C-alpha positions as CSV (number, residue, x, y, z in Angstrom):
1,X,-123.7,-64.4,-40.7
2,X,-124.2,-65.4,-44.3
3,X,-126.5,-68.3,-45.1
4,X,-124.6,-71.3,-46.4
5,X,-126.6,-71.4,-49.6
6,X,-125.8,-67.8,-50.3
7,X,-122.1,-68.2,-49.8
8,X,-120.3,-68.7,-53.2
9,X,-117.2,-70.0,-51.5
10,X,-119.1,-73.1,-50.3
11,X,-120.3,-74.1,-53.8
12,X,-117.2,-73.5,-56.0
13,X,-117.2,-75.3,-59.2
14,X,-114.9,-74.8,-62.2
15,X,-116.3,-71.4,-63.0
16,X,-115.6,-69.2,-60.0
17,X,-118.2,-66.4,-59.4
18,X,-115.7,-63.6,-58.7
19,X,-118.4,-61.0,-59.1
20,X,-120.3,-62.4,-56.1
21,X,-117.5,-63.2,-53.6
22,X,-117.3,-60.6,-50.8
23,X,-115.1,-60.4,-47.7
24,X,-118.0,-61.3,-45.4
25,X,-118.2,-64.7,-47.1
26,X,-114.6,-65.7,-46.1
27,X,-114.9,-66.6,-42.4
28,X,-118.2,-68.5,-42.4
29,X,-117.2,-70.4,-45.5
30,X,-113.8,-71.4,-44.3
31,X,-115.1,-72.5,-40.9
32,X,-117.8,-74.6,-42.6
33,X,-115.2,-76.1,-44.9
34,X,-112.9,-76.8,-42.0
35,X,-115.7,-78.7,-40.3
36,X,-116.3,-80.7,-43.5
37,X,-112.6,-81.5,-43.8
38,X,-112.4,-82.7,-40.1
39,X,-115.4,-84.9,-40.7
40,X,-113.8,-86.4,-43.8
41,X,-110.6,-87.0,-41.8
42,X,-112.5,-88.7,-39.0
43,X,-114.3,-90.9,-41.5
44,X,-110.9,-91.9,-43.1
45,X,-109.6,-93.0,-39.7
46,X,-112.8,-94.9,-38.8
47,X,-113.3,-96.6,-42.2
48,X,-114.4,-100.2,-41.6
49,X,-112.9,-103.3,-43.2
50,X,-109.4,-103.7,-44.6
51,X,-107.3,-100.8,-45.8
52,X,-107.5,-100.1,-49.5
53,X,-106.3,-97.4,-51.8
54,X,-109.8,-95.9,-52.0
55,X,-110.5,-95.7,-48.3
56,X,-107.0,-94.5,-47.4
57,X,-104.9,-92.6,-50.0
58,X,-107.9,-91.5,-52.2
59,X,-109.8,-90.5,-49.1
60,X,-106.9,-88.5,-47.8
61,X,-106.6,-86.7,-51.2
62,X,-110.3,-85.7,-50.9
63,X,-110.1,-84.4,-47.3
64,X,-108.9,-80.9,-48.2
65,X,-110.1,-80.5,-51.8
66,X,-113.0,-78.1,-51.1
67,X,-111.0,-76.2,-48.4
68,X,-108.0,-75.9,-50.7
69,X,-110.1,-74.5,-53.5
70,X,-111.8,-71.9,-51.3
71,X,-108.5,-70.8,-49.8
72,X,-106.9,-70.7,-53.2
73,X,-109.6,-68.2,-54.3
74,X,-109.4,-66.1,-51.2
75,X,-105.6,-65.9,-51.3
76,X,-105.8,-65.0,-55.0
77,X,-108.2,-62.1,-54.3
78,X,-106.0,-61.0,-51.4
79,X,-103.1,-60.8,-53.9
80,X,-104.9,-59.0,-56.7
81,X,-107.7,-56.9,-55.2
82,X,-107.3,-56.7,-51.5
83,X,-109.3,-54.5,-49.2
84,X,-109.0,-53.9,-45.4
85,X,-112.1,-56.1,-44.8
86,X,-110.7,-58.9,-47.1
87,X,-107.3,-58.8,-45.5
88,X,-108.8,-58.9,-42.0
89,X,-111.0,-61.9,-42.9
90,X,-108.0,-63.7,-44.5
91,X,-105.8,-63.0,-41.5
92,X,-108.6,-64.3,-39.2
93,X,-108.9,-67.7,-40.9
94,X,-105.2,-68.3,-41.9
95,X,-104.0,-69.6,-38.5
96,X,-106.9,-72.1,-38.1
97,X,-106.4,-73.4,-41.6
98,X,-102.7,-73.7,-41.1
99,X,-103.2,-75.5,-37.8
100,X,-105.6,-78.0,-39.4
101,X,-103.4,-78.7,-42.4
102,X,-100.2,-79.1,-40.4
103,X,-102.1,-81.3,-38.0
104,X,-103.1,-83.9,-40.6
105,X,-99.6,-85.4,-40.6
106,X,-99.6,-85.3,-36.8
107,X,-102.8,-87.3,-36.6
108,X,-101.9,-90.7,-35.2
109,X,-105.0,-92.3,-36.6
110,X,-104.3,-91.1,-40.1
111,X,-100.6,-92.1,-40.0
112,X,-101.6,-95.5,-38.6
113,X,-104.1,-95.9,-41.5
114,X,-101.4,-95.1,-44.0
115,X,-98.9,-97.5,-42.5
116,X,-101.5,-100.2,-42.3
117,X,-102.3,-99.7,-46.0
118,X,-98.6,-99.7,-46.9
119,X,-98.3,-103.1,-45.3
120,X,-101.1,-104.7,-47.6
121,X,-100.5,-106.8,-50.7
122,X,-102.4,-104.2,-52.7
123,X,-100.0,-101.5,-51.7
124,X,-97.0,-103.7,-52.5
125,X,-98.4,-104.2,-56.0
126,X,-98.9,-100.5,-56.7
127,X,-97.1,-99.1,-59.8
128,X,-96.8,-95.8,-61.6
129,X,-98.4,-92.6,-60.0
130,X,-100.1,-94.6,-57.2
131,X,-96.8,-96.1,-56.1
132,X,-95.1,-92.7,-56.1
133,X,-98.1,-91.1,-54.3
134,X,-97.9,-93.7,-51.5
135,X,-94.1,-93.3,-51.1
136,X,-94.2,-89.5,-51.2
137,X,-97.2,-89.3,-48.8
138,X,-95.3,-91.4,-46.2
139,X,-92.2,-89.3,-46.7
140,X,-94.2,-86.1,-46.4
141,X,-95.8,-87.3,-43.1
142,X,-92.4,-88.3,-41.7
143,X,-91.0,-84.8,-42.7
144,X,-94.1,-83.2,-41.2
145,X,-93.6,-84.8,-37.8
146,X,-95.7,-88.0,-37.9
147,X,-93.1,-89.9,-35.9
148,X,-92.6,-87.3,-33.2
149,X,-93.7,-87.9,-29.6
150,X,-96.8,-86.0,-28.5
151,X,-94.8,-83.0,-27.1
152,X,-92.9,-82.8,-30.3
153,X,-96.1,-82.9,-32.4
154,X,-97.6,-80.1,-30.3
155,X,-94.5,-77.9,-30.7
156,X,-94.4,-78.5,-34.4
157,X,-98.0,-77.5,-34.8
158,X,-97.4,-74.3,-32.9
159,X,-94.4,-73.5,-35.1
160,X,-96.4,-74.1,-38.3
161,X,-99.2,-71.8,-37.1
162,X,-96.8,-69.1,-36.1
163,X,-94.9,-69.3,-39.4
164,X,-98.2,-69.0,-41.4
165,X,-99.1,-65.9,-39.4
166,X,-95.7,-64.2,-39.6
167,X,-95.1,-64.9,-43.3
168,X,-98.5,-63.5,-44.2
169,X,-97.7,-60.4,-42.1
170,X,-94.3,-60.1,-43.9
171,X,-96.0,-60.1,-47.3
172,X,-98.6,-57.5,-46.2
173,X,-95.9,-55.3,-44.8
174,X,-94.0,-55.3,-48.1
175,X,-97.1,-54.3,-50.0
176,X,-98.0,-51.6,-47.5
177,X,-94.4,-50.2,-47.3
178,X,-94.2,-50.2,-51.2
179,X,-97.5,-48.3,-51.4
180,X,-96.5,-45.9,-48.7
181,X,-93.8,-44.4,-50.9
182,X,-94.5,-41.9,-53.6
183,X,-92.3,-39.2,-55.2
184,X,-93.9,-36.3,-57.0
185,X,-91.9,-34.1,-59.3
186,X,-93.5,-30.8,-60.4
187,X,-90.6,-29.6,-62.6
188,X,-90.3,-31.7,-65.8
189,X,-86.7,-30.6,-66.2
190,X,-85.8,-32.8,-63.3
191,X,-86.9,-35.8,-65.3
192,X,-84.0,-35.5,-67.9
193,X,-82.9,-38.9,-69.2
194,X,-86.2,-40.7,-68.5
195,X,-87.8,-42.4,-71.5
196,X,-91.0,-40.7,-72.7
197,X,-93.0,-43.8,-71.8
198,X,-91.9,-43.4,-68.1
199,X,-92.6,-39.7,-68.1
200,X,-96.1,-40.2,-69.5
201,X,-96.9,-43.0,-67.0
202,X,-95.8,-40.7,-64.1
203,X,-97.9,-37.9,-65.5
204,X,-100.9,-40.2,-65.7
205,X,-100.2,-41.5,-62.2
206,X,-100.3,-38.0,-60.9
207,X,-103.5,-37.2,-62.8
208,X,-105.2,-40.3,-61.5
209,X,-104.5,-39.0,-58.0
210,X,-105.6,-35.5,-58.7
211,X,-102.0,-34.3,-58.3
212,X,-100.1,-31.8,-60.4
213,X,-96.8,-33.0,-61.9
214,X,-95.4,-36.5,-62.2
215,X,-95.9,-39.3,-59.6
216,X,-93.4,-42.1,-59.1
217,X,-93.7,-45.2,-56.9
218,X,-91.7,-48.3,-56.0
219,X,-93.6,-50.5,-58.3
220,X,-91.4,-52.0,-61.0
221,X,-92.8,-50.1,-64.1
222,X,-92.0,-46.8,-62.2
223,X,-88.9,-47.7,-60.1
224,X,-86.8,-49.5,-62.8
225,X,-86.8,-46.6,-65.4
226,X,-85.8,-44.2,-62.6
227,X,-82.7,-46.3,-61.6
228,X,-81.8,-47.1,-65.2
229,X,-82.3,-43.8,-67.0
230,X,-82.8,-40.7,-64.8
231,X,-79.9,-38.3,-65.0
232,X,-80.5,-36.8,-61.5
233,X,-78.3,-39.0,-59.2
234,X,-79.8,-37.6,-56.0
235,X,-83.3,-38.8,-57.1
236,X,-81.8,-42.2,-58.1
237,X,-80.2,-42.5,-54.7
238,X,-83.5,-41.6,-52.9
239,X,-85.3,-44.4,-54.9
240,X,-82.6,-46.9,-54.4
241,X,-82.5,-46.3,-50.6
242,X,-86.3,-46.3,-50.4
243,X,-86.6,-49.6,-52.3
244,X,-83.8,-51.4,-50.4
245,X,-85.0,-50.3,-47.0
246,X,-88.7,-51.2,-47.6
247,X,-90.5,-52.6,-44.6
248,X,-87.8,-51.6,-42.0
249,X,-89.6,-49.1,-39.9
250,X,-92.8,-48.4,-38.0
251,X,-95.8,-50.7,-38.3
252,X,-94.3,-52.3,-41.4
253,X,-90.9,-53.3,-39.9
254,X,-90.1,-56.8,-41.2
255,X,-86.7,-57.1,-39.4
256,X,-88.0,-58.8,-36.2
257,X,-90.3,-61.0,-38.3
258,X,-87.3,-62.3,-40.4
259,X,-85.4,-63.1,-37.2
260,X,-88.3,-65.0,-35.7
261,X,-89.1,-66.8,-39.0
262,X,-85.5,-68.0,-39.2
263,X,-85.6,-69.1,-35.6
264,X,-88.8,-71.1,-36.1
265,X,-87.6,-72.7,-39.4
266,X,-84.3,-73.8,-37.7
267,X,-86.2,-75.1,-34.7
268,X,-88.5,-77.0,-37.0
269,X,-85.6,-78.6,-38.9
270,X,-83.9,-79.7,-35.7
271,X,-87.1,-81.1,-34.2
272,X,-87.5,-83.3,-37.3
273,X,-83.9,-84.5,-37.2
274,X,-82.3,-82.3,-39.9
275,X,-79.1,-80.3,-39.6
276,X,-80.7,-77.3,-41.2
277,X,-83.9,-76.0,-42.7
278,X,-82.2,-76.3,-46.1
279,X,-81.7,-80.0,-45.6
280,X,-85.3,-80.4,-44.6
281,X,-86.8,-78.7,-47.6
282,X,-84.3,-79.9,-50.2
283,X,-84.6,-83.6,-49.4
284,X,-87.5,-83.8,-51.8
285,X,-86.0,-81.7,-54.5
286,X,-83.4,-82.4,-57.2
287,X,-80.6,-81.0,-55.2
288,X,-81.4,-83.3,-52.2
289,X,-79.2,-81.3,-49.6
290,X,-78.2,-77.8,-48.8
291,X,-74.6,-78.7,-49.4
292,X,-75.4,-79.9,-52.9
293,X,-77.3,-76.6,-53.7
294,X,-74.3,-74.7,-52.3
295,X,-71.8,-76.6,-54.5
296,X,-73.9,-75.7,-57.5
297,X,-73.9,-72.0,-56.6
298,X,-70.1,-72.2,-55.9
299,X,-69.4,-73.9,-59.2
300,X,-71.3,-71.3,-61.2
301,X,-69.7,-68.5,-59.1
302,X,-66.2,-69.8,-60.0
303,X,-67.1,-69.9,-63.7
304,X,-68.5,-66.3,-63.5
305,X,-66.0,-64.4,-61.3
306,X,-63.4,-63.7,-64.0
307,X,-66.0,-62.2,-66.3
308,X,-67.6,-60.3,-63.3
309,X,-64.2,-58.8,-62.3
310,X,-63.6,-57.6,-65.9
311,X,-67.1,-56.1,-66.1
312,X,-66.6,-54.1,-62.8
313,X,-63.4,-52.5,-64.1
314,X,-65.0,-51.8,-67.5
315,X,-67.9,-49.9,-65.9
316,X,-65.7,-47.9,-63.6
317,X,-63.4,-47.1,-66.6
318,X,-66.4,-46.0,-68.7
319,X,-67.5,-43.5,-66.1
320,X,-64.0,-42.1,-66.0
321,X,-63.9,-41.9,-69.8
322,X,-67.1,-39.8,-69.9
323,X,-66.6,-37.7,-66.7
324,X,-62.8,-37.5,-66.5
325,X,-60.1,-39.2,-64.3
326,X,-61.5,-37.6,-61.1
327,X,-65.0,-39.2,-61.6
328,X,-66.2,-40.6,-58.2
329,X,-66.5,-44.3,-57.6
330,X,-69.8,-45.9,-58.7
331,X,-72.4,-46.0,-56.0
332,X,-75.1,-48.7,-56.0
333,X,-77.7,-46.3,-57.5
334,X,-75.2,-45.5,-60.3
335,X,-74.7,-49.0,-61.6
336,X,-77.8,-49.5,-63.7
337,X,-77.6,-46.0,-65.0
338,X,-74.0,-46.2,-66.2
339,X,-74.5,-49.8,-67.4
340,X,-77.3,-48.6,-69.6
341,X,-75.1,-45.8,-71.0
342,X,-72.3,-48.3,-71.6
343,X,-74.7,-50.7,-73.3
344,X,-75.9,-47.9,-75.6
345,X,-72.3,-46.9,-76.4
346,X,-71.1,-50.4,-77.0
347,X,-74.1,-51.8,-79.0
348,X,-75.9,-48.6,-80.0
349,X,-78.8,-50.3,-78.3
350,X,-81.5,-48.6,-76.2
351,X,-84.1,-51.0,-74.7
352,X,-86.7,-48.3,-75.1
353,X,-86.3,-48.5,-78.9
354,X,-88.0,-51.8,-78.7
355,X,-91.0,-50.7,-76.7
356,X,-93.1,-49.5,-79.8
357,X,-92.8,-53.0,-81.2
358,X,-94.3,-54.7,-78.1
359,X,-98.0,-53.6,-77.8
360,X,-99.4,-55.8,-75.1
361,X,-102.4,-57.2,-77.1
362,X,-100.1,-58.2,-80.0
363,X,-97.6,-59.8,-77.7
364,X,-100.4,-61.9,-76.1
365,X,-101.8,-63.0,-79.4
366,X,-98.3,-63.9,-80.7
367,X,-97.7,-65.9,-77.5
368,X,-101.0,-67.8,-78.2
369,X,-99.9,-68.5,-81.7
370,X,-96.5,-69.9,-80.5
371,X,-98.4,-72.2,-78.2
372,X,-100.6,-73.3,-81.1
373,X,-97.5,-74.1,-83.2
374,X,-95.7,-76.0,-80.5
375,X,-98.6,-77.9,-78.9
376,X,-101.5,-77.6,-81.3
377,X,-103.7,-75.9,-78.8
378,X,-106.1,-73.1,-79.7
379,X,-106.7,-70.2,-77.3
380,X,-110.0,-68.3,-77.5
381,X,-111.7,-65.6,-75.4
382,X,-113.9,-66.9,-72.6
383,X,-116.9,-64.7,-73.0
384,X,-118.8,-63.5,-70.0
385,X,-116.4,-65.1,-67.5
386,X,-116.8,-63.4,-64.1
387,X,-113.7,-61.4,-63.0
388,X,-112.5,-59.5,-60.0
389,X,-111.6,-56.3,-62.0
390,X,-112.8,-54.8,-65.2
391,X,-109.3,-55.0,-66.8
392,X,-109.0,-58.8,-66.4
393,X,-109.5,-60.9,-69.5
394,X,-110.4,-64.6,-69.6
395,X,-109.5,-67.3,-72.1
396,X,-110.2,-71.0,-72.9
397,X,-107.5,-73.5,-73.9
398,X,-108.8,-76.0,-76.5
399,X,-106.9,-79.1,-77.4
400,X,-106.3,-80.3,-81.0
401,X,-109.2,-82.8,-80.5
402,X,-111.6,-79.9,-79.7
403,X,-111.9,-80.6,-76.0
404,X,-111.4,-77.7,-73.5
405,X,-108.6,-78.6,-71.1
406,X,-108.2,-75.4,-69.2
407,X,-109.2,-71.7,-68.8
408,X,-107.1,-68.8,-67.6
409,X,-107.2,-65.2,-66.7
410,X,-104.8,-62.4,-67.6
411,X,-104.5,-59.5,-65.0
412,X,-101.7,-57.1,-66.1
413,X,-102.7,-53.6,-64.9
414,X,-100.8,-52.3,-61.8
415,X,-103.1,-51.5,-58.9
416,X,-102.4,-50.5,-55.3
417,X,-104.7,-53.3,-54.2
418,X,-102.5,-55.8,-56.0
419,X,-99.1,-57.1,-54.9
420,X,-96.1,-56.2,-57.1
421,X,-94.3,-58.6,-59.4
422,X,-95.6,-61.3,-61.7
423,X,-96.9,-64.8,-61.0
424,X,-99.0,-67.7,-62.1
425,X,-101.6,-69.0,-59.7
426,X,-103.3,-72.4,-60.3
427,X,-106.8,-71.9,-58.9
428,X,-108.2,-75.3,-59.9
429,X,-106.1,-78.4,-60.7
430,X,-108.2,-80.9,-62.6
431,X,-107.7,-84.7,-62.5
432,X,-108.6,-87.0,-65.3
433,X,-109.8,-90.6,-64.6
434,X,-107.0,-93.1,-64.1
435,X,-107.8,-95.0,-67.3
436,X,-106.6,-91.8,-69.2
437,X,-110.1,-90.7,-70.3
438,X,-111.0,-87.1,-69.3
439,X,-113.6,-86.9,-66.5
440,X,-115.5,-83.9,-67.9
441,X,-115.3,-80.8,-65.8
442,X,-113.1,-82.5,-63.2
443,X,-110.3,-82.8,-65.6
444,X,-110.2,-79.1,-66.5
445,X,-107.6,-76.6,-65.0
446,X,-108.1,-73.0,-64.1
447,X,-105.2,-70.5,-63.8
448,X,-104.4,-66.8,-63.3
449,X,-101.4,-65.0,-64.9
450,X,-100.9,-61.8,-63.0
451,X,-98.3,-59.0,-63.2
452,X,-97.9,-55.3,-63.0
453,X,-96.8,-54.4,-66.5
454,X,-96.5,-50.9,-68.1
455,X,-100.1,-49.6,-68.5
456,X,-101.5,-47.8,-71.5
457,X,-100.9,-44.0,-71.4
458,X,-101.5,-41.0,-73.6
459,X,-104.1,-42.7,-75.7
460,X,-101.6,-45.4,-76.8
461,X,-101.8,-49.1,-76.1
462,X,-99.8,-50.6,-73.3
463,X,-96.2,-50.9,-74.7
464,X,-94.0,-53.4,-73.0
465,X,-90.2,-53.4,-72.7
466,X,-88.4,-56.6,-73.7
467,X,-87.9,-57.7,-70.1
468,X,-91.7,-57.5,-69.5
469,X,-92.2,-59.6,-72.6
470,X,-89.9,-62.2,-71.2
471,X,-91.7,-62.1,-67.9
472,X,-95.1,-62.6,-69.7
473,X,-93.7,-65.6,-71.6
474,X,-92.2,-67.0,-68.3
475,X,-95.5,-66.9,-66.5
476,X,-97.3,-68.4,-69.5
477,X,-94.8,-71.3,-69.3
478,X,-96.0,-71.9,-65.7
479,X,-99.6,-71.7,-67.0
480,X,-99.0,-74.3,-69.7
481,X,-97.3,-76.6,-67.2
482,X,-100.4,-76.4,-65.0
483,X,-102.9,-76.5,-67.9
484,X,-101.2,-79.5,-69.5
485,X,-101.4,-81.8,-66.5
486,X,-102.8,-85.3,-67.3
487,X,-102.2,-86.7,-63.8
488,X,-105.1,-88.4,-62.0
489,X,-103.8,-87.5,-58.5
490,X,-104.0,-83.8,-57.7
491,X,-101.2,-83.9,-55.2
492,X,-98.8,-84.9,-58.0
493,X,-100.4,-82.8,-60.8
494,X,-99.6,-79.7,-62.6
495,X,-96.9,-77.5,-61.0
496,X,-96.8,-79.7,-57.8
497,X,-93.3,-80.7,-58.7
498,X,-89.9,-80.2,-57.1
499,X,-89.2,-76.5,-56.7
500,X,-85.9,-76.8,-58.5
501,X,-87.7,-78.3,-61.5
502,X,-90.8,-76.0,-61.6
503,X,-88.9,-73.2,-63.3
504,X,-87.9,-75.3,-66.3
505,X,-91.3,-75.0,-68.1
506,X,-91.5,-71.3,-67.4
507,X,-87.9,-70.3,-68.2
508,X,-87.7,-72.3,-71.4
509,X,-90.6,-70.1,-72.9
510,X,-88.4,-67.0,-72.5
511,X,-86.2,-68.3,-75.3
512,X,-88.8,-67.6,-78.0
513,X,-88.5,-63.9,-77.2
514,X,-85.1,-63.8,-78.7
515,X,-85.6,-65.7,-82.0
516,X,-86.5,-63.8,-85.2
517,X,-89.0,-66.3,-86.4
518,X,-90.9,-66.1,-83.1
519,X,-90.6,-62.3,-82.8
520,X,-92.1,-61.8,-86.2
521,X,-95.3,-63.3,-84.9
522,X,-95.9,-60.5,-82.4
523,X,-93.1,-57.9,-82.4
524,X,-94.7,-55.3,-84.7
525,X,-94.7,-51.5,-84.5
526,X,-97.9,-50.4,-82.8
527,X,-98.4,-47.7,-85.5
528,X,-97.0,-49.1,-88.7
529,X,-97.1,-52.8,-88.1
530,X,-93.5,-53.1,-89.2
531,X,-91.4,-55.9,-87.7
532,X,-88.3,-55.2,-85.6
533,X,-85.6,-54.0,-88.0
534,X,-82.7,-56.4,-88.5
535,X,-80.1,-54.0,-87.2
536,X,-82.1,-53.4,-84.0
537,X,-82.6,-57.1,-83.5
538,X,-78.9,-57.8,-84.0
539,X,-78.0,-55.2,-81.5
540,X,-80.6,-56.6,-79.0
541,X,-79.2,-60.1,-79.4
542,X,-75.6,-58.8,-79.1
543,X,-76.6,-56.9,-75.9
544,X,-78.1,-60.0,-74.4
545,X,-74.9,-61.1,-72.8
546,X,-73.9,-57.6,-71.8
547,X,-72.8,-57.7,-68.2
548,X,-73.9,-61.3,-68.0
549,X,-71.3,-61.8,-65.2
550,X,-73.1,-59.1,-63.1
551,X,-76.5,-60.5,-63.8
552,X,-75.4,-64.0,-62.9
553,X,-73.6,-62.9,-59.7
554,X,-76.7,-61.0,-58.6
555,X,-78.8,-64.2,-58.9
556,X,-76.1,-66.2,-57.2
557,X,-75.9,-63.7,-54.4
558,X,-79.6,-64.1,-53.7
559,X,-79.2,-67.9,-53.8
560,X,-76.2,-67.7,-51.4
561,X,-77.9,-65.4,-48.8
562,X,-80.9,-67.7,-48.9
563,X,-78.7,-70.7,-48.2
564,X,-76.6,-68.8,-45.6
565,X,-79.7,-67.8,-43.7
566,X,-81.1,-71.3,-43.7
567,X,-77.9,-73.2,-43.1
568,X,-75.4,-70.9,-41.3
569,X,-77.4,-68.2,-39.4
570,X,-78.0,-69.0,-35.8
571,X,-78.9,-65.7,-34.3
572,X,-75.5,-65.4,-32.7
573,X,-74.1,-63.4,-35.7
574,X,-76.0,-60.3,-34.5
575,X,-78.3,-58.3,-36.7
576,X,-79.7,-60.5,-39.5
577,X,-79.9,-57.5,-41.9
578,X,-76.2,-56.8,-41.4
579,X,-75.4,-60.4,-41.8
580,X,-77.3,-60.4,-45.1
581,X,-75.6,-57.2,-46.2
582,X,-72.2,-58.7,-45.6
583,X,-73.0,-61.9,-47.7
584,X,-74.7,-60.0,-50.5
585,X,-71.8,-57.5,-50.6
586,X,-69.5,-60.3,-51.9
587,X,-71.7,-60.6,-55.0
588,X,-72.3,-56.9,-55.6
589,X,-70.4,-54.9,-58.2
590,X,-69.9,-52.0,-55.7
591,X,-69.9,-51.7,-51.9
592,X,-73.4,-51.8,-50.5
593,X,-74.5,-48.8,-48.3
594,X,-75.0,-48.8,-44.6
595,X,-78.6,-49.7,-43.8
596,X,-79.0,-51.8,-46.9
597,X,-81.9,-54.1,-46.0
598,X,-83.0,-55.7,-49.2
599,X,-84.0,-58.9,-47.4
600,X,-86.8,-57.0,-45.5
601,X,-88.6,-56.9,-48.8
602,X,-87.4,-60.3,-50.1
603,X,-90.8,-61.9,-50.5
604,X,-89.5,-65.0,-52.2
605,X,-88.0,-66.1,-48.9
606,X,-90.4,-64.8,-46.3
607,X,-93.9,-64.4,-47.6
608,X,-95.0,-68.0,-47.1
609,X,-94.0,-70.7,-44.6
610,X,-91.7,-72.4,-47.2
611,X,-92.0,-70.8,-50.7
612,X,-88.5,-70.3,-52.1
613,X,-86.8,-70.5,-48.7
614,X,-83.6,-72.5,-49.2
615,X,-84.7,-72.8,-52.8
616,X,-83.7,-69.6,-54.6
617,X,-80.9,-71.4,-56.3
618,X,-83.7,-73.1,-58.3
619,X,-83.7,-70.2,-60.7
620,X,-80.2,-70.8,-61.9
621,X,-80.6,-74.6,-61.6
622,X,-83.6,-74.4,-63.9
623,X,-81.7,-72.1,-66.3
624,X,-79.2,-74.9,-66.8
625,X,-82.1,-77.2,-67.6
626,X,-83.9,-74.7,-69.8
627,X,-80.9,-73.8,-71.9
628,X,-80.0,-77.4,-72.4
629,X,-83.6,-78.4,-73.2
630,X,-84.1,-75.5,-75.6
631,X,-81.1,-76.6,-77.5
632,X,-83.2,-79.5,-78.8
633,X,-85.6,-77.1,-80.3
634,X,-82.7,-75.2,-81.9
635,X,-81.4,-78.6,-83.3
636,X,-84.8,-79.9,-84.6
637,X,-86.9,-76.8,-85.3
638,X,-88.0,-73.7,-83.3
639,X,-91.7,-74.6,-83.8
640,X,-91.2,-78.4,-84.2
641,X,-94.5,-80.0,-83.2
642,X,-92.6,-83.2,-82.7
643,X,-90.3,-81.6,-80.1
644,X,-93.2,-79.5,-78.6
645,X,-95.4,-82.6,-78.2
646,X,-92.5,-84.5,-76.6
647,X,-91.8,-81.7,-74.1
648,X,-95.5,-81.5,-73.3
649,X,-96.1,-85.2,-73.0
650,X,-92.8,-86.1,-71.3
651,X,-92.5,-83.1,-68.9
652,X,-95.5,-80.8,-68.7
653,X,-98.2,-83.5,-68.6
654,X,-96.6,-85.7,-66.1
655,X,-96.3,-83.4,-63.0
656,X,-94.5,-85.2,-60.2
657,X,-95.4,-88.8,-61.2
658,X,-91.7,-89.6,-61.8
659,X,-88.4,-88.4,-60.5
660,X,-87.8,-85.0,-62.3
661,X,-84.3,-86.1,-63.6
662,X,-86.0,-89.2,-65.2
663,X,-88.5,-86.9,-66.8
664,X,-85.8,-84.7,-68.1
665,X,-83.7,-87.6,-69.5
666,X,-86.8,-89.0,-71.2
667,X,-87.1,-85.7,-73.1
668,X,-83.4,-84.9,-73.7
669,X,-82.0,-88.4,-73.9
670,X,-79.3,-87.6,-71.3
671,X,-78.6,-85.5,-68.2
672,X,-78.2,-81.7,-68.6
673,X,-74.8,-80.0,-68.9
674,X,-73.7,-76.5,-68.1
675,X,-72.5,-75.9,-71.6
676,X,-75.7,-74.5,-73.2
677,X,-76.2,-72.0,-70.4
678,X,-72.6,-70.8,-70.3
679,X,-72.7,-70.4,-74.1
680,X,-76.0,-68.5,-74.0
681,X,-74.8,-66.2,-71.2
682,X,-71.5,-65.4,-72.8
683,X,-69.7,-67.0,-69.9
684,X,-68.2,-69.9,-71.9
């Protein structure tokens, strides 16, 4: 047992001592913090005298603050630098934490206190964020089962605990299954077609393992070049099948977990009086209902299908053109490969030609300069900040008035101890005082931007492809959303907004990756310092809408299978993987193979109790918002401080203090339309 005073998880301030946190700290710290949270909850219920904002809502907000911060740190470490001991500790505390958190809304004393406060004249006079906080808290309690009978509450608590356990295991299975695959090639001739950067990364990967030859994995920087460029169709097929059957066998089999997660989510929705899990989770989002989300998907699908049909025929005809009239039909592992060949033929554009212009350090510094021009902020290295890995870098965000508002970490190197993909994680959400004055350290925010980007190889800097640059800008947009919060109530602050609104601040940042004036700030050749040549930029921009129909249908397919699983699937349709394959097949440019099990690795839907479940449509929904919002920058100036300050003050800073559509209209002056997105995507 670790002494409490020696346990850094019990004394977390703004600066987190990552260099001192060890796996043996997790269980004793979380159990102590659970005890503290329970005592705070009991004190809230037993508060003497009349009900007030301070002894009810503010007290409720404080109940889990220390526990949330510790669990945030532990879950972050489990995502970026896991070990068997850390995973075991995290798995050990997760059910108890989940049971406590879900039990708050089921606590009759707490709900009684909230209802008693809601009936007071003080509550009736609330305005602004406090009024919204009270309404949303009561709604959240109702949706969380506060009005169920004792048997219903007991069952709901059991469901929440089981969901927390199953979804954590799903996520860990995906990581383990991804890491279990490797493909080593000894003969370099088999790598024909691969870009030199991918070959060098594979050589370095083998060398790091003490292996001869070239080592490939299912992590994105390795997998995507194989599917897109490798001439050897048999190897492409092997990778495609491995990726799309991840976590379907042995100890890592997610298929029974998916079935059980869906059963539990459906049972939870019915228990709470909703027709489907989609209706339950979307009630508090912009879409409001599963039917509305589906109408949105169907509308975009109808606008996209004519373009999609034309693209499918074009790609099949292109293969026949280069291989003869007897060329076989395209298989799924052929699509990206021939699409890349067609793109090169049509636009004389190879995405790899851009890579030398995107050295990671320069992209980061250019991104910081864009933030400075838009918002007036200055970003400087945070010297001596403790980190969890030597490659992690830390920065401070300084406002135009000289005050530090946030700090953040960048963790971009792929590691087997780190989950795949890219994400922003808010570690500490600050809260200024309600009179608008900053409350010192309490008002500062702390974030992590993590991703597995192309690493440096062969003595050269890390050189990104354009998609990776977009991803980096995207996650930085989430970071600025969190870091810009000026909301005094943490539950409504930062990125704690409707999930179909949260992608607007991230996706809008991607637009600056396509504009010459922005690119010139960071897109410079790593050897010569030259900007991207005009003809290459024009070809890149022309290729932006290449196969936009296929790209849109792919996203709509993910959105539709998400809604179908959470609205239509009852278990009576048989195997859930087959059900998903049939739905996704309607959105695929070619027939999907037997055994296709992409959903077994679909972490967006199944790696947390809710996450993007019934909310994957949000990506396209937010694209409508971001294209429409960015058009104001195009109208008034790409780096307009006036527009930047308006976006930051009217959207980023306000969190969930108002209905998101009202926030949007305050910035744009009207509701969004599809026009800007259809125009940008080439679907108009």
